[in-house]
VMD Tcl script that builds the backbone (N, CA, C; Angstrom):
set m [mol new atoms 540]
animate dup $m
set s [atomselect $m all]
$s set {name element resname resid chain x y z} {
  {N N MET 1 A 0.550 -0.756 0.042}
  {CA C MET 1 A -0.028 0.228 0.166}
  {C C MET 1 A 1.065 1.496 -0.311}
  {N N ARG 2 A 0.561 2.092 -0.797}
  {CA C ARG 2 A 1.470 3.569 -0.883}
  {C C ARG 2 A 1.056 4.500 0.146}
  {N N ILE 3 A 1.730 5.333 1.072}
  {CA C ILE 3 A 1.127 6.279 1.800}
  {C C ILE 3 A 1.751 7.835 0.645}
  {N N ASP 4 A 1.387 8.370 0.622}
  {CA C ASP 4 A 1.459 9.241 -0.037}
  {C C ASP 4 A 0.808 11.020 0.628}
  {N N VAL 5 A 1.078 11.382 1.383}
  {CA C VAL 5 A 0.511 12.823 2.261}
  {C C VAL 5 A 1.859 13.729 1.641}
  {N N ARG 6 A 1.119 15.202 1.921}
  {CA C ARG 6 A 1.465 16.512 1.716}
  {C C ARG 6 A 0.459 17.237 2.564}
  {N N GLN 7 A 1.376 17.807 3.227}
  {CA C GLN 7 A 0.194 19.364 4.094}
  {C C GLN 7 A 1.347 20.427 4.361}
  {N N ASP 8 A 0.406 21.506 4.341}
  {CA C ASP 8 A 1.398 22.602 4.733}
  {C C ASP 8 A 0.898 23.314 5.620}
  {N N LEU 9 A 2.380 23.281 6.732}
  {CA C LEU 9 A 2.109 24.088 7.620}
  {C C LEU 9 A 2.966 25.861 7.616}
  {N N SER 10 A 2.340 26.037 9.454}
  {CA C SER 10 A 2.229 27.799 9.239}
  {C C SER 10 A 3.715 28.174 9.235}
  {N N HIS 11 A 4.244 27.524 9.904}
  {CA C HIS 11 A 5.826 27.959 10.805}
  {C C HIS 11 A 6.432 27.691 9.670}
  {N N PRO 12 A 7.724 28.133 9.772}
  {CA C PRO 12 A 8.703 27.752 9.103}
  {C C PRO 12 A 9.249 26.838 8.795}
  {N N LEU 13 A 10.361 26.416 7.695}
  {CA C LEU 13 A 10.944 25.403 7.279}
  {C C LEU 13 A 12.015 24.441 8.322}
  {N N GLU 14 A 12.569 26.232 8.853}
  {CA C GLU 14 A 13.428 25.330 9.717}
  {C C GLU 14 A 13.351 25.291 11.076}
  {N N LYS 15 A 11.691 25.688 11.583}
  {CA C LYS 15 A 11.464 25.497 13.014}
  {C C LYS 15 A 10.514 24.399 12.710}
  {N N VAL 16 A 10.116 23.601 11.786}
  {CA C VAL 16 A 9.378 22.519 11.472}
  {C C VAL 16 A 10.451 21.599 11.335}
  {N N TYR 17 A 11.269 21.518 10.586}
  {CA C TYR 17 A 12.608 20.607 10.230}
  {C C TYR 17 A 12.943 19.833 11.418}
  {N N THR 18 A 13.518 20.828 12.437}
  {CA C THR 18 A 14.057 20.299 13.661}
  {C C THR 18 A 13.618 20.400 14.864}
  {N N THR 19 A 11.837 20.655 14.471}
  {CA C THR 19 A 10.759 20.589 15.824}
  {C C THR 19 A 10.516 18.925 15.324}
  {N N MET 20 A 10.787 18.331 14.127}
  {CA C MET 20 A 10.097 17.079 14.003}
  {C C MET 20 A 11.865 16.241 13.961}
  {N N ARG 21 A 12.582 16.923 13.964}
  {CA C ARG 21 A 13.784 15.735 13.745}
  {C C ARG 21 A 14.310 15.731 15.576}
  {N N ASP 22 A 13.872 16.963 16.445}
  {CA C ASP 22 A 14.489 16.675 17.663}
  {C C ASP 22 A 13.422 16.448 18.778}
  {N N ASP 23 A 11.940 16.394 18.558}
  {CA C ASP 23 A 11.183 16.393 19.410}
  {C C ASP 23 A 9.968 15.725 19.066}
  {N N LEU 24 A 10.636 14.164 18.839}
  {CA C LEU 24 A 9.019 13.367 17.693}
  {C C LEU 24 A 8.649 13.273 19.186}
  {N N PRO 25 A 9.007 12.785 20.314}
  {CA C PRO 25 A 8.534 12.349 21.663}
  {C C PRO 25 A 7.191 13.508 22.149}
  {N N GLY 26 A 7.441 14.711 21.879}
  {CA C GLY 26 A 6.697 15.868 22.803}
  {C C GLY 26 A 5.259 15.955 21.762}
  {N N ILE 27 A 5.606 14.841 20.116}
  {CA C ILE 27 A 5.159 15.844 19.407}
  {C C ILE 27 A 3.693 14.103 19.480}
  {N N ALA 28 A 3.954 13.268 19.931}
  {CA C ALA 28 A 3.796 12.151 20.339}
  {C C ALA 28 A 2.100 12.565 20.608}
  {N N ALA 29 A 2.443 13.368 21.719}
  {CA C ALA 29 A 0.514 13.906 22.612}
  {C C ALA 29 A -0.287 14.034 21.572}
  {N N PHE 30 A 0.178 14.824 20.311}
  {CA C PHE 30 A -1.060 15.598 19.402}
  {C C PHE 30 A -1.253 14.105 18.613}
  {N N LEU 31 A -0.890 13.038 18.578}
  {CA C LEU 31 A -0.734 12.097 17.601}
  {C C LEU 31 A -2.245 11.038 18.207}
  {N N SER 32 A -3.220 10.939 17.669}
  {CA C SER 32 A -4.493 10.398 17.991}
  {C C SER 32 A -4.360 8.882 18.280}
  {N N GLY 33 A -3.801 8.855 17.562}
  {CA C GLY 33 A -3.016 7.086 17.180}
  {C C GLY 33 A -2.309 6.716 18.409}
  {N N VAL 34 A -1.154 7.219 18.819}
  {CA C VAL 34 A -0.136 7.262 19.296}
  {C C VAL 34 A -0.389 7.570 20.883}
  {N N GLU 35 A -0.363 6.376 22.044}
  {CA C GLU 35 A 0.338 6.287 23.320}
  {C C GLU 35 A 1.635 6.696 23.754}
  {N N SER 36 A 2.623 6.519 23.153}
  {CA C SER 36 A 4.267 7.125 23.531}
  {C C SER 36 A 4.868 7.098 21.686}
  {N N ILE 37 A 6.114 8.285 22.016}
  {CA C ILE 37 A 7.188 7.858 21.087}
  {C C ILE 37 A 8.546 8.204 22.225}
  {N N GLU 38 A 9.504 7.164 21.563}
  {CA C GLU 38 A 10.933 7.501 22.595}
  {C C GLU 38 A 11.932 7.036 21.945}
  {N N THR 39 A 12.737 8.338 21.901}
  {CA C THR 39 A 13.921 8.254 21.258}
  {C C THR 39 A 15.091 7.841 22.344}
  {N N THR 40 A 15.355 6.506 21.538}
  {CA C THR 40 A 16.614 5.470 22.423}
  {C C THR 40 A 17.384 5.641 21.914}
  {N N GLU 41 A 18.214 6.372 20.400}
  {CA C GLU 41 A 19.523 6.631 20.276}
  {C C GLU 41 A 19.360 7.239 19.695}
  {N N ARG 42 A 20.211 8.406 18.988}
  {CA C ARG 42 A 20.679 9.603 18.332}
  {C C ARG 42 A 22.533 9.189 17.976}
  {N N GLU 43 A 22.565 9.697 16.879}
  {CA C GLU 43 A 23.340 9.389 16.693}
  {C C GLU 43 A 24.287 10.234 14.867}
  {N N GLU 44 A 25.115 11.725 15.268}
  {CA C GLU 44 A 25.637 12.502 14.407}
  {C C GLU 44 A 26.737 12.098 14.074}
  {N N PHE 45 A 26.658 11.448 12.422}
  {CA C PHE 45 A 27.513 10.821 11.206}
  {C C PHE 45 A 27.760 11.661 10.816}
  {N N GLY 46 A 27.685 13.007 10.539}
  {CA C GLY 46 A 28.518 13.435 9.556}
  {C C GLY 46 A 27.923 14.762 9.968}
  {N N PRO 47 A 28.633 16.493 9.087}
  {CA C PRO 47 A 27.563 17.668 8.741}
  {C C PRO 47 A 26.231 17.481 8.439}
  {N N GLY 48 A 25.788 17.994 9.527}
  {CA C GLY 48 A 24.315 17.845 9.251}
  {C C GLY 48 A 23.154 16.669 9.169}
  {N N ARG 49 A 24.186 15.800 9.640}
  {CA C ARG 49 A 23.204 14.303 9.223}
  {C C ARG 49 A 23.572 13.772 10.527}
  {N N VAL 50 A 22.163 13.156 11.344}
  {CA C VAL 50 A 21.963 12.768 12.300}
  {C C VAL 50 A 21.262 11.529 11.934}
  {N N ARG 51 A 20.965 9.756 12.787}
  {CA C ARG 51 A 20.389 9.187 12.687}
  {C C ARG 51 A 19.873 8.995 14.234}
  {N N LEU 52 A 18.539 8.512 14.271}
  {CA C LEU 52 A 17.954 7.997 15.327}
  {C C LEU 52 A 16.903 6.690 15.584}
  {N N LEU 53 A 17.236 6.701 16.397}
  {CA C LEU 53 A 16.011 5.604 16.964}
  {C C LEU 53 A 14.384 5.554 17.709}
  {N N ASN 54 A 13.604 5.984 16.884}
  {CA C ASN 54 A 12.326 6.250 17.661}
  {C C ASN 54 A 11.511 4.193 17.997}
  {N N VAL 55 A 10.864 4.879 19.484}
  {CA C VAL 55 A 10.515 3.361 19.663}
  {C C VAL 55 A 8.774 4.176 19.453}
  {N N TRP 56 A 7.519 4.082 19.215}
  {CA C TRP 56 A 6.628 4.457 18.972}
  {C C TRP 56 A 5.688 3.048 19.950}
  {N N GLN 57 A 4.669 3.553 20.335}
  {CA C GLN 57 A 3.783 2.411 21.216}
  {C C GLN 57 A 2.256 3.504 20.559}
  {N N ALA 58 A 1.551 2.067 20.159}
  {CA C ALA 58 A 0.226 2.592 19.534}
  {C C ALA 58 A -0.369 2.481 21.277}
  {N N ASN 59 A -2.069 2.925 20.667}
  {CA C ASN 59 A -2.813 2.883 21.468}
  {C C ASN 59 A -3.585 1.440 21.254}
  {N N LYS 60 A -4.011 1.386 22.574}
  {CA C LYS 60 A -4.624 -0.506 22.415}
  {C C LYS 60 A -5.939 -0.209 21.962}
  {N N GLU 61 A -6.619 0.815 22.699}
  {CA C GLU 61 A -8.377 0.959 21.530}
  {C C GLU 61 A -8.872 1.185 20.416}
  {N N ASN 62 A -7.699 0.989 19.590}
  {CA C ASN 62 A -7.390 1.107 18.103}
  {C C ASN 62 A -8.275 -0.329 17.625}
  {N N VAL 63 A -7.111 -1.719 18.591}
  {CA C VAL 63 A -7.352 -2.712 17.979}
  {C C VAL 63 A -8.535 -3.606 17.775}
  {N N PRO 64 A -9.412 -4.186 16.735}
  {CA C PRO 64 A -10.890 -4.358 16.394}
  {C C PRO 64 A -10.419 -5.481 17.348}
  {N N LYS 65 A -12.376 -6.048 17.406}
  {CA C LYS 65 A -12.130 -6.525 17.910}
  {C C LYS 65 A -12.094 -8.259 18.289}
  {N N VAL 66 A -12.101 -8.217 16.421}
  {CA C VAL 66 A -11.562 -9.862 16.176}
  {C C VAL 66 A -10.620 -10.169 16.749}
  {N N VAL 67 A -9.227 -9.302 16.557}
  {CA C VAL 67 A -7.987 -9.710 16.917}
  {C C VAL 67 A -7.737 -9.223 18.104}
  {N N ARG 68 A -8.435 -9.137 18.809}
  {CA C ARG 68 A -7.681 -7.814 19.970}
  {C C ARG 68 A -7.019 -9.278 21.210}
  {N N SER 69 A -7.925 -10.069 20.915}
  {CA C SER 69 A -7.193 -11.675 22.046}
  {C C SER 69 A -5.819 -11.815 21.180}
  {N N PHE 70 A -5.869 -11.867 20.456}
  {CA C PHE 70 A -4.237 -12.023 19.684}
  {C C PHE 70 A -2.695 -10.939 19.908}
  {N N VAL 71 A -3.806 -9.611 20.440}
  {CA C VAL 71 A -2.759 -8.173 20.019}
  {C C VAL 71 A -2.447 -8.678 21.655}
  {N N THR 72 A -0.790 -7.773 21.858}
  {CA C THR 72 A -0.458 -7.651 23.097}
  {C C THR 72 A 0.374 -6.243 22.693}
  {N N SER 73 A 0.390 -6.124 24.213}
  {CA C SER 73 A 1.092 -4.317 23.910}
  {C C SER 73 A 2.400 -4.244 22.984}
  {N N ASN 74 A 3.142 -5.055 22.994}
  {CA C ASN 74 A 4.223 -5.333 22.497}
  {C C ASN 74 A 4.442 -5.217 20.658}
  {N N MET 75 A 3.346 -5.733 20.115}
  {CA C MET 75 A 2.874 -6.231 19.034}
  {C C MET 75 A 2.073 -4.461 18.843}
  {N N LEU 76 A 2.269 -3.292 19.421}
  {CA C LEU 76 A 1.882 -2.418 18.915}
  {C C LEU 76 A 2.399 -1.258 19.327}
  {N N ARG 77 A 4.049 -1.699 19.229}
  {CA C ARG 77 A 5.254 -0.918 19.293}
  {C C ARG 77 A 6.248 -1.183 17.955}
  {N N TRP 78 A 6.992 -0.304 17.418}
  {CA C TRP 78 A 7.404 -0.703 16.348}
  {C C TRP 78 A 8.817 0.892 16.717}
  {N N LYS 79 A 9.945 0.452 15.496}
  {CA C LYS 79 A 11.094 0.898 15.985}
  {C C LYS 79 A 11.269 1.559 15.008}
  {N N ASP 80 A 11.933 2.720 15.154}
  {CA C ASP 80 A 11.393 3.807 13.466}
  {C C ASP 80 A 13.453 3.988 13.607}
  {N N HIS 81 A 13.790 3.602 12.625}
  {CA C HIS 81 A 14.778 3.961 11.877}
  {C C HIS 81 A 14.695 5.424 11.218}
  {N N ALA 82 A 15.549 6.583 11.343}
  {CA C ALA 82 A 15.547 7.860 10.783}
  {C C ALA 82 A 16.831 8.053 10.230}
  {N N GLU 83 A 17.381 8.872 9.402}
  {CA C GLU 83 A 18.429 9.294 8.708}
  {C C GLU 83 A 18.326 10.487 8.406}
  {N N TRP 84 A 18.132 11.473 9.304}
  {CA C TRP 84 A 18.069 13.145 8.874}
  {C C TRP 84 A 19.390 13.897 8.271}
  {N N ASN 85 A 19.168 14.634 7.000}
  {CA C ASN 85 A 19.781 15.417 6.052}
  {C C ASN 85 A 19.623 16.753 6.247}
  {N N ASP 86 A 20.436 17.664 6.956}
  {CA C ASP 86 A 19.803 18.864 7.327}
  {C C ASP 86 A 20.364 19.495 5.391}
  {N N GLU 87 A 20.692 18.949 4.883}
  {CA C GLU 87 A 21.194 19.698 3.356}
  {C C GLU 87 A 20.169 20.155 2.772}
  {N N ASP 88 A 19.129 18.810 2.528}
  {CA C ASP 88 A 18.338 19.134 1.552}
  {C C ASP 88 A 16.705 18.897 2.616}
  {N N HIS 89 A 17.001 19.210 3.593}
  {CA C HIS 89 A 15.792 19.179 4.802}
  {C C HIS 89 A 15.003 17.764 4.488}
  {N N SER 90 A 15.066 16.597 4.352}
  {CA C SER 90 A 14.918 15.468 4.376}
  {C C SER 90 A 15.376 14.098 5.277}
  {N N VAL 91 A 13.947 12.948 5.259}
  {CA C VAL 91 A 14.584 12.000 6.547}
  {C C VAL 91 A 14.541 10.576 5.875}
  {N N ARG 92 A 14.852 9.978 5.712}
  {CA C ARG 92 A 14.740 8.464 5.039}
  {C C ARG 92 A 14.513 7.336 5.858}
  {N N TRP 93 A 13.218 6.448 6.233}
  {CA C TRP 93 A 12.946 6.077 7.274}
  {C C TRP 93 A 12.663 4.619 7.047}
  {N N ARG 94 A 12.482 3.438 8.030}
  {CA C ARG 94 A 11.636 2.503 7.695}
  {C C ARG 94 A 11.546 2.229 9.425}
  {N N PHE 95 A 10.391 1.049 9.148}
  {CA C PHE 95 A 10.394 0.577 10.799}
  {C C PHE 95 A 10.244 -0.620 10.882}
  {N N GLU 96 A 10.515 -1.367 12.112}
  {CA C GLU 96 A 10.897 -2.479 12.268}
  {C C GLU 96 A 10.126 -3.135 13.959}
  {N N THR 97 A 9.505 -4.061 13.829}
  {CA C THR 97 A 8.219 -5.132 14.654}
  {C C THR 97 A 9.067 -4.884 15.393}
  {N N PHE 98 A 8.813 -5.279 16.875}
  {CA C PHE 98 A 9.296 -5.746 17.953}
  {C C PHE 98 A 9.229 -7.022 18.167}
  {N N GLN 99 A 7.981 -7.908 17.806}
  {CA C GLN 99 A 7.597 -8.893 17.225}
  {C C GLN 99 A 7.102 -9.269 16.456}
  {N N PHE 100 A 6.953 -10.657 15.636}
  {CA C PHE 100 A 6.208 -11.093 14.449}
  {C C PHE 100 A 7.692 -10.497 13.437}
  {N N ASP 101 A 8.836 -11.130 13.479}
  {CA C ASP 101 A 9.559 -10.432 12.705}
  {C C ASP 101 A 8.823 -10.509 10.832}
  {N N LYS 102 A 8.790 -9.456 9.970}
  {CA C LYS 102 A 8.231 -9.318 9.288}
  {C C LYS 102 A 6.666 -9.206 9.158}
  {N N LEU 103 A 5.912 -8.532 10.214}
  {CA C LEU 103 A 4.195 -9.452 10.308}
  {C C LEU 103 A 4.364 -7.744 9.328}
  {N N PHE 104 A 4.957 -6.485 9.139}
  {CA C PHE 104 A 5.004 -5.720 8.218}
  {C C PHE 104 A 6.221 -4.770 8.134}
  {N N GLU 105 A 6.329 -4.068 6.219}
  {CA C GLU 105 A 7.430 -3.453 6.473}
  {C C GLU 105 A 6.495 -2.367 5.822}
  {N N CYS 106 A 7.386 -1.471 6.167}
  {CA C CYS 106 A 7.336 -0.357 5.937}
  {C C CYS 106 A 8.511 0.662 6.098}
  {N N SER 107 A 9.015 1.001 4.870}
  {CA C SER 107 A 10.280 2.305 4.504}
  {C C SER 107 A 9.206 4.011 3.244}
  {N N GLY 108 A 10.134 4.333 3.868}
  {CA C GLY 108 A 10.138 5.958 2.551}
  {C C GLY 108 A 11.035 7.176 3.686}
  {N N GLY 109 A 10.033 8.254 2.799}
  {CA C GLY 109 A 10.795 9.328 3.318}
  {C C GLY 109 A 10.444 10.430 3.642}
  {N N ASN 110 A 10.578 11.564 3.931}
  {CA C ASN 110 A 10.115 13.114 3.892}
  {C C ASN 110 A 10.681 13.553 3.495}
  {N N ARG 111 A 10.087 14.948 3.388}
  {CA C ARG 111 A 10.698 16.204 2.534}
  {C C ARG 111 A 10.496 16.788 2.793}
  {N N PHE 112 A 10.717 18.192 3.338}
  {CA C PHE 112 A 10.050 19.423 3.721}
  {C C PHE 112 A 10.593 20.040 2.841}
  {N N GLU 113 A 10.393 20.924 2.336}
  {CA C GLU 113 A 9.935 22.614 1.280}
  {C C GLU 113 A 9.588 24.085 2.053}
  {N N GLU 114 A 10.079 24.641 1.830}
  {CA C GLU 114 A 9.644 25.551 2.289}
  {C C GLU 114 A 8.805 26.553 1.007}
  {N N LEU 115 A 7.380 26.856 1.302}
  {CA C LEU 115 A 6.617 27.920 0.612}
  {C C LEU 115 A 6.638 29.086 0.733}
  {N N PRO 116 A 6.528 29.104 -0.988}
  {CA C PRO 116 A 6.966 30.668 -1.060}
  {C C PRO 116 A 6.033 31.740 -0.369}
  {N N ALA 117 A 4.913 31.405 0.085}
  {CA C ALA 117 A 4.280 32.388 1.090}
  {C C ALA 117 A 4.556 32.403 2.112}
  {N N GLY 118 A 5.511 31.929 2.656}
  {CA C GLY 118 A 6.201 31.747 4.182}
  {C C GLY 118 A 5.169 29.819 4.558}
  {N N GLY 119 A 6.005 29.685 5.272}
  {CA C GLY 119 A 5.648 28.558 5.431}
  {C C GLY 119 A 6.012 27.078 4.938}
  {N N THR 120 A 5.938 25.845 5.939}
  {CA C THR 120 A 6.911 24.806 5.251}
  {C C THR 120 A 5.410 23.972 4.656}
  {N N ARG 121 A 5.757 22.824 3.665}
  {CA C ARG 121 A 5.515 21.678 3.052}
  {C C ARG 121 A 5.329 20.898 3.138}
  {N N MET 122 A 4.814 19.852 3.851}
  {CA C MET 122 A 5.723 18.432 4.625}
  {C C MET 122 A 4.805 17.390 3.615}
  {N N ASN 123 A 6.425 16.588 2.992}
  {CA C ASN 123 A 6.084 15.446 2.028}
  {C C ASN 123 A 6.314 14.112 2.218}
  {N N ILE 124 A 5.507 13.097 2.723}
  {CA C ILE 124 A 5.321 12.078 3.680}
  {C C ILE 124 A 4.884 11.008 2.692}
  {N N GLN 125 A 6.352 10.312 1.669}
  {CA C GLN 125 A 6.147 8.770 1.012}
  {C C GLN 125 A 6.299 7.765 1.890}
  {N N GLY 126 A 5.398 7.020 0.802}
  {CA C GLY 126 A 6.696 5.102 1.680}
  {C C GLY 126 A 5.557 4.537 1.174}
  {N N ASP 127 A 5.897 3.046 1.295}
  {CA C ASP 127 A 5.164 1.576 0.862}
  {C C ASP 127 A 5.285 0.871 2.236}
  {N N LEU 128 A 3.906 0.374 2.302}
  {CA C LEU 128 A 3.208 -0.534 3.524}
  {C C LEU 128 A 3.487 -2.367 3.078}
  {N N GLN 129 A 3.652 -2.584 3.538}
  {CA C GLN 129 A 2.900 -3.816 2.892}
  {C C GLN 129 A 2.316 -5.139 4.227}
  {N N ILE 130 A 1.934 -5.867 4.241}
  {CA C ILE 130 A 1.562 -6.024 5.637}
  {C C ILE 130 A 1.129 -7.617 5.477}
  {N N PHE 131 A 1.158 -8.629 6.062}
  {CA C PHE 131 A 1.816 -9.650 6.162}
  {C C PHE 131 A 0.941 -10.809 7.163}
  {N N PRO 132 A -0.419 -10.345 6.890}
  {CA C PRO 132 A -0.889 -10.419 8.763}
  {C C PRO 132 A -0.932 -12.288 8.866}
  {N N GLU 133 A -0.759 -13.467 7.793}
  {CA C GLU 133 A -0.398 -14.594 7.713}
  {C C GLU 133 A 0.491 -15.104 8.570}
  {N N ARG 134 A 1.918 -14.161 9.237}
  {CA C ARG 134 A 2.973 -14.480 9.590}
  {C C ARG 134 A 2.696 -14.007 10.726}
  {N N ILE 135 A 1.103 -13.825 12.255}
  {CA C ILE 135 A 1.003 -14.230 12.962}
  {C C ILE 135 A 1.400 -15.559 13.957}
  {N N PRO 136 A 2.095 -15.760 15.068}
  {CA C PRO 136 A 2.621 -16.760 15.107}
  {C C PRO 136 A 1.250 -16.856 16.130}
  {N N GLY 137 A 0.659 -18.480 16.290}
  {CA C GLY 137 A -0.476 -18.614 17.087}
  {C C GLY 137 A -2.335 -18.446 16.711}
  {N N VAL 138 A -1.745 -18.035 15.406}
  {CA C VAL 138 A -3.345 -17.691 14.639}
  {C C VAL 138 A -3.141 -18.877 13.619}
  {N N PRO 139 A -3.954 -20.004 13.846}
  {CA C PRO 139 A -4.182 -20.982 12.697}
  {C C PRO 139 A -4.280 -20.486 11.480}
  {N N ARG 140 A -3.552 -20.686 10.105}
  {CA C ARG 140 A -3.842 -20.292 8.590}
  {C C ARG 140 A -5.314 -19.925 8.164}
  {N N PHE 141 A -6.464 -20.838 8.273}
  {CA C PHE 141 A -7.868 -20.703 8.075}
  {C C PHE 141 A -8.155 -19.345 9.204}
  {N N LEU 142 A -7.759 -19.091 9.796}
  {CA C LEU 142 A -8.467 -17.574 10.756}
  {C C LEU 142 A -7.330 -16.680 9.901}
  {N N ALA 143 A -6.545 -16.870 9.943}
  {CA C ALA 143 A -5.188 -15.737 8.957}
  {C C ALA 143 A -6.148 -15.449 7.701}
  {N N ARG 144 A -6.286 -15.761 6.936}
  {CA C ARG 144 A -7.090 -15.810 5.755}
  {C C ARG 144 A -8.021 -14.810 5.691}
  {N N ARG 145 A -9.257 -15.762 7.149}
  {CA C ARG 145 A -10.071 -15.012 7.111}
  {C C ARG 145 A -10.269 -13.955 7.811}
  {N N ILE 146 A -9.294 -13.598 8.503}
  {CA C ILE 146 A -9.298 -12.343 9.763}
  {C C ILE 146 A -8.437 -10.800 8.884}
  {N N LYS 147 A -7.154 -11.878 8.024}
  {CA C LYS 147 A -6.649 -11.134 7.035}
  {C C LYS 147 A -6.986 -9.683 7.202}
  {N N PRO 148 A -8.246 -8.891 6.490}
  {CA C PRO 148 A -8.649 -7.708 5.695}
  {C C PRO 148 A -8.447 -6.881 7.386}
  {N N LYS 149 A -9.244 -7.516 8.114}
  {CA C LYS 149 A -9.334 -6.822 9.554}
  {C C LYS 149 A -7.671 -6.155 10.196}
  {N N ILE 150 A -7.317 -7.132 10.034}
  {CA C ILE 150 A -5.782 -6.967 10.626}
  {C C ILE 150 A -5.421 -5.957 9.799}
  {N N GLU 151 A -5.383 -6.555 8.274}
  {CA C GLU 151 A -4.291 -5.275 7.710}
  {C C GLU 151 A -4.931 -3.593 7.429}
  {N N GLU 152 A -6.432 -3.770 7.808}
  {CA C GLU 152 A -7.194 -2.368 7.977}
  {C C GLU 152 A -6.580 -2.046 9.651}
  {N N PHE 153 A -6.192 -2.523 10.306}
  {CA C PHE 153 A -5.997 -2.038 11.666}
  {C C PHE 153 A -4.298 -2.101 11.935}
  {N N ILE 154 A -3.492 -2.868 11.324}
  {CA C ILE 154 A -2.059 -1.917 10.701}
  {C C ILE 154 A -2.142 -0.914 9.811}
  {N N MET 155 A -2.827 -0.740 8.771}
  {CA C MET 155 A -2.742 0.336 8.048}
  {C C MET 155 A -3.031 1.684 8.451}
  {N N LYS 156 A -4.184 1.783 10.104}
  {CA C LYS 156 A -4.346 2.469 10.367}
  {C C LYS 156 A -3.059 2.854 11.788}
  {N N MET 157 A -3.134 1.924 12.379}
  {CA C MET 157 A -1.631 2.224 13.200}
  {C C MET 157 A -0.648 2.752 12.794}
  {N N VAL 158 A 0.024 2.445 11.316}
  {CA C VAL 158 A 1.096 3.216 11.561}
  {C C VAL 158 A 0.612 4.018 10.137}
  {N N GLY 159 A 0.249 4.204 9.012}
  {CA C GLY 159 A -0.270 4.927 7.966}
  {C C GLY 159 A -1.083 6.318 8.552}
  {N N SER 160 A -2.439 5.886 9.868}
  {CA C SER 160 A -2.974 6.960 9.715}
  {C C SER 160 A -2.266 7.342 10.566}
  {N N ASN 161 A -0.865 6.916 11.637}
  {CA C ASN 161 A -0.463 7.950 12.622}
  {C C ASN 161 A 0.886 9.095 11.510}
  {N N LEU 162 A 1.400 8.405 10.569}
  {CA C LEU 162 A 1.765 9.122 9.706}
  {C C LEU 162 A 1.586 10.355 9.335}
  {N N SER 163 A -0.071 9.621 8.197}
  {CA C SER 163 A -1.018 11.123 8.016}
  {C C SER 163 A -1.230 11.779 8.997}
  {N N ASP 164 A -1.655 11.431 10.251}
  {CA C ASP 164 A -1.448 12.947 11.013}
  {C C ASP 164 A -0.363 13.221 11.743}
  {N N LEU 165 A 0.849 12.786 11.308}
  {CA C LEU 165 A 2.148 13.153 12.044}
  {C C LEU 165 A 1.881 15.068 11.720}
  {N N ALA 166 A 1.543 15.582 10.556}
  {CA C ALA 166 A 1.853 16.798 10.010}
  {C C ALA 166 A 0.949 17.835 11.042}
  {N N ARG 167 A -0.317 17.158 10.901}
  {CA C ARG 167 A -1.090 17.792 12.052}
  {C C ARG 167 A -1.177 17.490 13.559}
  {N N GLY 168 A -0.868 16.900 13.571}
  {CA C GLY 168 A 0.428 17.291 15.150}
  {C C GLY 168 A 1.241 17.869 15.629}
  {N N LEU 169 A 1.705 18.180 14.584}
  {CA C LEU 169 A 3.322 19.125 14.362}
  {C C LEU 169 A 2.521 20.086 14.684}
  {N N GLN 170 A 2.048 20.801 13.575}
  {CA C GLN 170 A 1.472 22.194 14.026}
  {C C GLN 170 A 0.575 22.686 14.720}
  {N N GLU 171 A 0.010 21.565 15.557}
  {CA C GLU 171 A -0.929 21.860 16.643}
  {C C GLU 171 A 0.161 21.627 17.709}
  {N N PHE 172 A 1.335 20.945 17.663}
  {CA C PHE 172 A 2.565 21.027 18.426}
  {C C PHE 172 A 2.926 22.717 18.318}
  {N N LEU 173 A 3.544 22.763 17.479}
  {CA C LEU 173 A 4.068 24.139 17.245}
  {C C LEU 173 A 3.598 25.147 17.346}
  {N N ASP 174 A 1.837 25.324 16.932}
  {CA C ASP 174 A 1.556 26.198 17.864}
  {C C ASP 174 A 1.351 27.228 19.210}
  {N N GLN 175 A 1.138 25.273 19.982}
  {CA C GLN 175 A 1.337 25.665 20.760}
  {C C GLN 175 A 2.316 25.426 22.001}
  {N N HIS 176 A 3.583 25.562 21.097}
  {CA C HIS 176 A 4.886 25.410 21.995}
  {C C HIS 176 A 5.744 27.089 21.188}
  {N N GLY 177 A 4.985 28.057 20.497}
  {CA C GLY 177 A 5.211 29.108 20.576}
  {C C GLY 177 A 6.471 28.829 19.139}
  {N N GLY 178 A 5.737 28.013 18.370}
  {CA C GLY 178 A 6.916 27.557 16.824}
  {C C GLY 178 A 7.634 27.036 17.349}
  {N N GLY 179 A 7.936 25.890 18.594}
  {CA C GLY 179 A 8.764 24.587 18.920}
  {C C GLY 179 A 9.271 24.894 19.601}
  {N N PRO 180 A 10.875 23.804 20.319}
  {CA C PRO 180 A 11.301 23.788 21.528}
  {C C PRO 180 A 12.504 24.977 21.447}
}
mol reanalyze $m
mol bondsrecalc $m
mol representation Tube
mol addrep $m
């Protein structure tokens, strides 16, 4: 499934870019499907280049009833490996699950562009592939039957949070006087 989000924000490019890079955990409070985001690693590996590892925790209440008995809190977590490039105001990212190796694959990038009239355009592009048949303990016949619900849930958990990111970032910047 393709993820393609374009959103304009009213704040300046540098403020939007650095806030997104450096204060993602603070933005989490403005994302409806996210319980928390924690930055667990940060490495500067060249001029204007930063690698981050963020751990996302999704909200449990978004889990569809049909799969709720199979879902633990740890299943609602993923690692966000990100490489930021200050030169072109971009980030390349990929997500990795904590459990169920290869339950889904999601990777892409964000680009931040200054708008001629002021403000910033945030472009998020990525690909999400879901493999619900790989959940251990779920019989194959049941996996086939519940596959649409699991796909819908993971798309909501991951894809919707990416779509919601620009709105959450805008609200965060509005409330915090333009960022940290």
